[in-house]
KETOR-564254 format. One record per residue (C-alpha): x, y, z; residue in three letters; residue number from 1. Coordinates in nm, 4 decimals, decimal comma, always signed. Layout:
MARMAR         u         v         w  mivex  tordo
MARMAR         X         Y         Z    Ala    NUM
...
This chain:
MARMAR         u         v         w  mivex  tordo
MARMAR   -2,7872   -2,0682   +0,2424    Met      1
MARMAR   -2,8712   -1,8500   +0,5403    Arg      2
MARMAR   -2,5417   -1,9380   +0,7076    Met      3
MARMAR   -2,3534   -1,8419   +0,3897    Asp      4
MARMAR   -2,5217   -1,5021   +0,3903    Val      5
MARMAR   -2,4356   -1,4489   +0,7566    Ile      6
MARMAR   -2,0706   -1,5455   +0,7010    Ile      7
MARMAR   -2,0536   -1,3158   +0,3968    Gly      8
MARMAR   -2,1969   -1,0251   +0,5950    Met      9
MARMAR   -1,9507   -1,0845   +0,8788    Leu     10
MARMAR   -1,6567   -1,0885   +0,6369    Met     11
MARMAR   -1,7781   -0,7715   +0,4651    Ala     12
MARMAR   -1,8244   -0,6018   +0,8031    Ser     13
MARMAR   -1,4736   -0,6978   +0,9074    Phe     14
MARMAR   -1,3333   -0,5603   +0,5801    Ala     15
MARMAR   -1,5178   -0,2313   +0,6309    Val     16
MARMAR   -1,3986   -0,2106   +0,9915    Tyr     17
MARMAR   -1,0403   -0,2813   +0,8881    Leu     18
MARMAR   -1,0549   -0,0153   +0,6162    Ala     19
MARMAR   -1,1959   +0,2332   +0,8699    Phe     20
MARMAR   -0,9174   +0,1600   +1,1170    Arg     21
MARMAR   -0,6481   +0,2006   +0,8531    Val     22
MARMAR   -0,7876   +0,5221   +0,7038    Asn     23
MARMAR   -0,9120   +0,7071   +1,0090    Phe     24
MARMAR   -0,7328   +0,5630   +1,3118    Arg     25
MARMAR   -0,3880   +0,4869   +1,1757    Ile     26
MARMAR   -0,4157   +0,7659   +0,9141    Arg     27
MARMAR   -0,2258   +0,5603   +0,6620    Tyr     28
MARMAR   -0,1331   +0,7305   +0,3346    Asp     29
MARMAR   -0,2178   +0,4901   +0,0552    Trp     30
MARMAR   +0,0068   +0,4897   -0,2501    Asn     31
MARMAR   -0,1366   +0,2330   -0,4909    Trp     32
MARMAR   -0,0039   +0,4295   -0,7900    Glu     33
MARMAR   +0,3496   +0,3123   -0,7084    Ala     34
MARMAR   +0,2706   -0,0615   -0,7129    Ile     35
MARMAR   +0,2576   -0,1223   -1,0944    Pro     36
MARMAR   +0,6197   -0,0116   -1,1366    Gln     37
MARMAR   +0,7282   -0,2924   -0,9031    Tyr     38
MARMAR   +0,5431   -0,5462   -1,1150    Leu     39
MARMAR   +0,6782   -0,4430   -1,4548    Phe     40
MARMAR   +0,9215   -0,1778   -1,5696    Arg     41
MARMAR   +1,0108   -0,0396   -1,9097    Tyr     42
MARMAR   +1,3615   -0,1254   -2,0270    Asp     43
MARMAR   +1,4791   +0,1596   -2,2512    Ala     44
MARMAR   +1,7670   -0,0498   -2,3873    Thr     45
MARMAR   +1,5494   -0,3447   -2,4914    Ala     46
MARMAR   +1,2548   -0,1140   -2,5659    Arg     47
MARMAR   +1,0048   -0,3401   -2,3936    Arg     48
MARMAR   +0,8374   -0,4021   -2,0610    Trp     49
MARMAR   +1,0185   -0,6547   -1,8425    Ile     50
MARMAR   +0,9284   -0,8168   -1,5065    Pro     51
MARMAR   +1,0291   -0,6183   -1,2018    Asn     52
MARMAR   +1,0968   -0,7257   -0,8441    Ile     53
MARMAR   +0,7522   -0,8677   -0,7531    Leu     54
MARMAR   +0,6984   -1,0596   -1,0780    Ile     55
MARMAR   +1,0548   -1,1913   -1,0545    Gln     56
MARMAR   +0,9722   -1,3147   -0,7049    Gly     57
MARMAR   +0,6540   -1,4755   -0,8404    Leu     58
MARMAR   +0,8525   -1,6640   -1,1060    Phe     59
MARMAR   +1,1066   -1,7791   -0,8464    Thr     60
MARMAR   +0,8251   -1,9066   -0,6234    Thr     61
MARMAR   +0,6763   -2,1038   -0,9132    Leu     62
MARMAR   +1,0137   -2,2517   -1,0130    Lys     63
MARMAR   +1,0934   -2,3416   -0,6542    Leu     64
MARMAR   +0,7526   -2,5027   -0,6028    Ser     65
MARMAR   +0,7616   -2,6979   -0,9289    Leu     66
MARMAR   +1,1092   -2,8429   -0,8741    Trp     67
MARMAR   +1,0418   -2,9126   -0,5060    Ala     68
MARMAR   +0,7164   -3,0932   -0,5932    Thr     69
MARMAR   +0,8906   -3,2958   -0,8641    Leu     70
MARMAR   +1,1628   -3,4199   -0,6295    Phe     71
MARMAR   +0,9156   -3,4585   -0,3408    Ala     72
MARMAR   +0,7030   -3,6837   -0,5633    Thr     73
MARMAR   +1,0100   -3,8943   -0,6405    Leu     74
MARMAR   +1,1010   -3,9196   -0,2716    Ile     75
MARMAR   +0,7414   -3,9769   -0,1647    Gly     76
MARMAR   +0,6858   -4,2438   -0,4310    Gly     77
MARMAR   +0,9885   -4,4433   -0,3204    Ile     78
MARMAR   +0,9174   -4,4060   +0,0498    Met     79
MARMAR   +0,5482   -4,4789   -0,0060    Gly     80
MARMAR   +0,6421   -4,8107   -0,1643    Leu     81
MARMAR   +0,8756   -4,8740   +0,1275    Phe     82
MARMAR   +0,5837   -4,8164   +0,3667    Arg     83
MARMAR   +0,3828   -5,1006   +0,2090    Val     84
MARMAR   +0,6789   -5,3270   +0,1367    Ser     85
MARMAR   +0,6984   -5,6814   +0,2602    Gly     86
MARMAR   +1,0466   -5,6077   +0,3924    Ser     87
MARMAR   +1,0558   -5,5068   +0,7578    Phe     88
MARMAR   +1,3707   -5,2975   +0,6996    Phe     89
MARMAR   +1,2053   -5,0969   +0,4197    Lys     90
MARMAR   +0,8905   -5,0400   +0,6240    Arg     91
MARMAR   +1,1006   -4,9140   +0,9160    Met     92
MARMAR   +1,3042   -4,6875   +0,6842    Ala     93
MARMAR   +0,9856   -4,5347   +0,5419    Gly     94
MARMAR   +0,8255   -4,4922   +0,8838    Ala     95
MARMAR   +1,1433   -4,3369   +1,0273    Thr     96
MARMAR   +1,1595   -4,0864   +0,7413    Tyr     97
MARMAR   +0,7956   -3,9846   +0,7776    Val     98
MARMAR   +0,7990   -3,9564   +1,1560    Gln     99
MARMAR   +1,1312   -3,7722   +1,1649    Ser    100
MARMAR   +1,0488   -3,5108   +0,9007    Ile    101
MARMAR   +0,6856   -3,4489   +0,9940    Arg    102
MARMAR   +0,7766   -3,3943   +1,3582    Asn    103
MARMAR   +1,0455   -3,1342   +1,2837    Leu    104
MARMAR   +0,9666   -2,7637   +1,2300    Pro    105
MARMAR   +1,0146   -2,6813   +0,8598    Pro    106
MARMAR   +1,2203   -2,3763   +0,9568    Leu    107
MARMAR   +1,4768   -2,6049   +1,1216    Val    108
MARMAR   +1,4964   -2,8128   +0,8033    Leu    109
MARMAR   +1,5520   -2,4993   +0,5972    Ile    110
MARMAR   +1,8505   -2,3963   +0,8085    Phe    111
MARMAR   +1,9933   -2,7498   +0,8183    Ile    112
MARMAR   +1,9839   -2,7893   +0,4420    Phe    113
MARMAR   +2,0931   -2,4312   +0,3783    Tyr    114
MARMAR   +2,4149   -2,4642   +0,5748    Tyr    115
MARMAR   +2,4782   -2,8332   +0,5023    Phe    116
MARMAR   +2,3805   -2,8425   +0,1343    Ala    117
MARMAR   +2,5490   -2,5135   +0,0474    Ser    118
MARMAR   +2,8735   -2,5891   +0,2292    Asp    119
MARMAR   +2,9027   -2,9671   +0,1901    Gln    120
MARMAR   +2,6786   -3,1365   -0,0660    Ile    121
MARMAR   +2,6957   -2,8946   -0,3593    Leu    122
MARMAR   +3,0767   -2,8551   -0,3567    Pro    123
MARMAR   +3,1175   -3,2331   -0,3171    Ala    124
MARMAR   +2,9045   -3,2853   -0,6286    Leu    125
MARMAR   +3,1065   -3,0249   -0,8166    Gly    126
MARMAR   +2,7999   -2,8159   -0,8988    Ile    127
MARMAR   +2,9650   -2,4720   -0,8400    Pro    128
MARMAR   +3,2488   -2,5644   -1,0758    Asn    129
MARMAR   +3,0023   -2,6950   -1,3327    Leu    130
MARMAR   +2,8081   -2,3677   -1,3257    Ile    131
MARMAR   +3,1246   -2,1588   -1,3479    Asn    132
MARMAR   +3,2296   -2,3521   -1,6579    Asp    133
MARMAR   +2,8898   -2,2973   -1,8218    Thr    134
MARMAR   +2,8458   -1,9942   -2,0430    Glu    135
MARMAR   +2,6401   -1,8500   -2,3272    Gly    136
MARMAR   +2,2960   -1,9912   -2,4039    Asn    137
MARMAR   +2,3432   -2,2855   -2,1678    Ser    138
MARMAR   +2,3937   -2,0490   -1,8764    Leu    139
MARMAR   +2,0857   -1,8453   -1,9714    Arg    140
MARMAR   +1,8731   -2,1602   -1,9983    Ile    141
MARMAR   +2,0000   -2,2846   -1,6631    Phe    142
MARMAR   +1,9301   -1,9457   -1,5014    Ser    143
MARMAR   +1,5794   -1,9429   -1,6511    Phe    144
MARMAR   +1,4836   -2,2839   -1,5141    Phe    145
MARMAR   +1,6673   -2,2557   -1,1821    Phe    146
MARMAR   +1,8437   -1,9395   -1,0644    Ala    147
MARMAR   +2,1376   -1,7160   -1,1579    Pro    148
MARMAR   +2,4782   -1,8638   -1,0583    Pro    149
MARMAR   +2,5190   -1,6208   -0,7668    Ser    150
MARMAR   +2,1860   -1,7359   -0,6187    Leu    151
MARMAR   +2,2081   -2,1040   -0,7102    Leu    152
MARMAR   +2,3325   -2,2381   -0,3743    Ala    153
MARMAR   +2,0469   -2,0966   -0,1624    Pro    154
MARMAR   +1,7933   -2,1878   -0,4326    Phe    155
MARMAR   +1,9037   -2,5527   -0,4427    Leu    156
MARMAR   +1,9242   -2,5801   -0,0633    Ser    157
MARMAR   +1,5726   -2,4392   -0,0267    Gly    158
MARMAR   +1,4459   -2,6687   -0,3019    Met    159
MARMAR   +1,5973   -2,9754   -0,1335    Ile    160
MARMAR   +1,4558   -2,8784   +0,2061    Ala    161
MARMAR   +1,1073   -2,8272   +0,0617    Leu    162
MARMAR   +1,1296   -3,1541   -0,1333    Ala    163
MARMAR   +1,2267   -3,3526   +0,1758    Val    164
MARMAR   +0,9542   -3,1868   +0,3848    Phe    165
MARMAR   +0,6738   -3,2226   +0,1284    Glu    166
MARMAR   +0,7962   -3,5719   +0,0402    Gly    167
MARMAR   +0,7001   -3,6942   +0,3863    Ser    168
MARMAR   +0,3370   -3,5995   +0,3185    Tyr    169
MARMAR   +0,3432   -3,7444   -0,0328    Ile    170
MARMAR   +0,4756   -4,0680   +0,1201    Thr    171
MARMAR   +0,1574   -4,0997   +0,3219    Glu    172
MARMAR   -0,0541   -4,0117   +0,0174    Ile    173
MARMAR   +0,1077   -4,2947   -0,1797    Val    174
MARMAR   +0,0800   -4,5368   +0,1139    Arg    175
MARMAR   -0,2866   -4,4558   +0,1691    Ala    176
MARMAR   -0,3635   -4,4841   -0,2027    Gly    177
MARMAR   -0,2073   -4,8288   -0,2267    Ile    178
MARMAR   -0,3642   -4,9545   +0,0950    Gln    179
MARMAR   -0,7069   -4,8285   -0,0137    Ser    180
MARMAR   -0,7203   -5,0912   -0,2884    Ile    181
MARMAR   -0,9326   -5,3876   -0,1868    Asp    182
MARMAR   -0,7292   -5,6775   -0,0464    His    183
MARMAR   -0,9034   -5,9087   -0,2892    Gly    184
MARMAR   -0,7014   -5,7484   -0,5703    Gln    185
MARMAR   -0,3821   -5,8658   -0,4014    Trp    186
MARMAR   -0,5220   -6,2167   -0,3593    Glu    187
MARMAR   -0,6440   -6,2352   -0,7192    Ala    188
MARMAR   -0,3113   -6,1192   -0,8609    Ser    189
MARMAR   -0,1271   -6,3612   -0,6320    Cys    190
MARMAR   -0,3467   -6,6423   -0,7623    Ala    191
MARMAR   -0,2262   -6,5544   -1,1120    Leu    192
MARMAR   +0,1293   -6,6302   -1,0039    Gly    193
MARMAR   +0,2543   -6,2706   -0,9888    Leu    194
MARMAR   +0,5221   -6,1789   -0,7375    Asn    195
MARMAR   +0,4771   -5,8756   -0,5113    Arg    196
MARMAR   +0,6515   -5,6293   -0,7460    Trp    197
MARMAR   +0,4449   -5,7511   -1,0413    Gln    198
MARMAR   +0,1298   -5,7213   -0,8327    Gln    199
MARMAR   +0,2124   -5,3598   -0,7512    Leu    200
MARMAR   +0,3186   -5,2702   -1,1036    Arg    201
MARMAR   +0,0420   -5,4353   -1,3063    His    202
MARMAR   -0,2586   -5,4532   -1,0743    Val    203
MARMAR   -0,2474   -5,2413   -0,7590    Ile    204
MARMAR   -0,0641   -4,9232   -0,8579    Phe    205
MARMAR   -0,2666   -4,8530   -1,1775    Pro    206
MARMAR   -0,5815   -4,8575   -0,9647    Gln    207
MARMAR   -0,4232   -4,6493   -0,6888    Ala    208
MARMAR   -0,3093   -4,3725   -0,9257    Val    209
MARMAR   -0,6615   -4,2332   -0,9627    Ser    210
MARMAR   -0,6830   -4,2019   -0,5830    Arg    211
MARMAR   -0,3321   -4,0578   -0,5446    Ile    212
MARMAR   -0,3432   -3,7843   -0,8101    Leu    213
MARMAR   -0,6019   -3,5466   -0,6531    Pro    214
MARMAR   -0,4284   -3,5187   -0,3105    Pro    215
MARMAR   -0,0932   -3,5069   -0,4909    Leu    216
MARMAR   -0,2093   -3,2040   -0,6880    Ala    217
MARMAR   -0,3323   -3,0520   -0,3632    Gly    218
MARMAR   +0,0136   -3,1006   -0,2173    Gln    219
MARMAR   +0,1523   -2,8796   -0,4940    Phe    220
MARMAR   -0,0713   -2,5992   -0,3677    Ile    221
MARMAR   +0,0632   -2,6608   -0,0183    Ser    222
MARMAR   +0,4188   -2,6401   -0,1545    Thr    223
MARMAR   +0,3472   -2,2977   -0,3057    Ile    224
MARMAR   +0,2335   -2,1728   +0,0342    Lys    225
MARMAR   +0,5151   -2,3424   +0,2242    Asp    226
MARMAR   +0,7758   -2,1950   -0,0126    Ser    227
MARMAR   +0,7404   -1,8589   +0,1624    Ala    228
MARMAR   +0,9435   -1,9932   +0,4536    Ile    229
MARMAR   +1,2631   -2,0099   +0,2455    Val    230
MARMAR   +1,2722   -1,6291   +0,2509    Ser    231
MARMAR   +1,4646   -1,6622   +0,5802    Val    232
MARMAR   +1,7715   -1,7835   +0,3870    Val    233
MARMAR   +1,7574   -1,5007   +0,1315    Ser    234
MARMAR   +1,6052   -1,6953   -0,1574    Ile    235
MARMAR   +1,4530   -1,4214   -0,3705    Gln    236
MARMAR   +1,1028   -1,5621   -0,3946    Glu    237
MARMAR   +0,7853   -1,3583   -0,3597    Leu    238
MARMAR   +0,7819   -1,3146   +0,0183    Thr    239
MARMAR   +1,1507   -1,2178   +0,0312    Phe    240
MARMAR   +1,1029   -0,9617   -0,2454    Gln    241
MARMAR   +0,8056   -0,8213   -0,0565    Gly    242
MARMAR   +1,0116   -0,7844   +0,2605    Leu    243
MARMAR   +1,2896   -0,6080   +0,0701    Glu    244
MARMAR   +1,0471   -0,3777   -0,1061    Leu    245
MARMAR   +0,8616   -0,2922   +0,2145    Met    246
MARMAR   +1,1885   -0,2037   +0,3886    Ala    247
MARMAR   +1,2785   +0,0301   +0,1030    Ala    248
MARMAR   +0,9410   +0,1988   +0,0447    Thr    249
MARMAR   +0,7486   +0,1609   +0,3764    Tyr    250
MARMAR   +0,4339   +0,0786   +0,1745    Met    251
MARMAR   +0,3313   -0,1968   +0,4121    Thr    252
MARMAR   -0,0356   -0,2443   +0,3273    Phe    253
MARMAR   -0,0083   -0,1984   -0,0499    Glu    254
MARMAR   +0,2786   -0,4447   -0,0850    Ile    255
MARMAR   +0,1329   -0,7197   +0,1333    Trp    256
MARMAR   -0,2150   -0,6874   -0,0161    Ile    257
MARMAR   -0,0575   -0,7188   -0,3613    Thr    258
MARMAR   +0,1488   -1,0214   -0,2551    Ile    259
MARMAR   -0,1593   -1,1795   -0,0971    Thr    260
MARMAR   -0,3419   -1,1375   -0,4266    Gly    261
MARMAR   -0,0512   -1,2947   -0,6175    Met    262
MARMAR   -0,0442   -1,5970   -0,3864    Tyr    263
MARMAR   -0,4217   -1,6311   -0,4178    Leu    264
MARMAR   -0,3907   -1,6116   -0,7961    Met    265
MARMAR   -0,1442   -1,9025   -0,7960    Met    266
MARMAR   -0,3293   -2,1224   -0,5468    Thr    267
MARMAR   -0,6788   -2,0577   -0,6809    Leu    268
MARMAR   -0,5614   -2,1327   -1,0359    Ser    269
MARMAR   -0,4195   -2,4621   -0,9141    Cys    270
MARMAR   -0,7412   -2,5349   -0,7240    Ser    271
MARMAR   -0,9521   -2,4816   -1,0364    Leu    272
MARMAR   -0,7190   -2,7057   -1,2376    Ala    273
MARMAR   -0,7377   -2,9655   -0,9612    Leu    274
MARMAR   -1,1177   -2,9585   -0,9709    Ser    275
MARMAR   -1,1115   -3,0304   -1,3452    Lys    276
MARMAR   -0,8660   -3,3169   -1,2934    Ile    277
MARMAR   -1,0858   -3,4694   -1,0234    Glu    278
MARMAR   -1,3944   -3,4465   -1,2474    Arg    279
MARMAR   -1,2137   -3,6164   -1,5351    Arg    280
MARMAR   -1,0823   -3,8904   -1,3100    Ile    281
MARMAR   -1,4281   -3,9512   -1,1636    Ser    282
MARMAR   -1,5722   -3,9799   -1,5165    Ile    283
MARMAR   -1,3104   -4,2331   -1,6274    His    284
MARMAR   -1,3351   -4,4396   -1,3084    Thr    285
MARMAR   -1,7144   -4,4356   -1,2897    Ala    286
């Protein structure tokens, strides 16, 4: 308790010192009144308030994180099963993936997938032509869930890069969850005449799910934070929009404090939801 009070006092003192430096040393002119207009703006044509640049960036960050986590879970689930497979080739493939991706800077992955996916993979799959042929409500739905056609290539390349990067961590979460199950469960299921796939499907994996879900949800929070790095390839997520807005208005402190609060809002909301999930799981597994 005493240590908490000391830490709180130190943080408050640092905040006061920082405010003093900004106001009296740097002589910064605060302009908080201008921030709300960059969150929402009134559309005279539609006669309603619509999201502006920062809220649009927030939505893009959420979409990017959700899709990246979904595909990362798919990749991590497959590679996690490879890591505990009885096949030497599959174990080596899973280990190679994990060691290769986790030992590369994520920024390098972003550039690799941006130039390779945008120039090679997407045209080979015919995705640009598919989008160009889409119109009307289908195009609006696609733009809502992903990105407008003009921004689709960088969005998909950033999503793939994040999925591959986060998938390497989810692989280890799945591997650890499966290997945490007592070896006696394997022996008992083997005694029942089940093959290895049946053992995983009916006995081991159902028990491992309760141990995998909490860190998996935590990885989604990590993906939200890691998504800021895709701003380097002009994906219009929250950090990129903040950089653009700061360059246009020079409101450095107001913009980045606002963006910090928006990131905290997303991550803390996920943390609270994760805490509830963990409590429910602990009740059901008790």
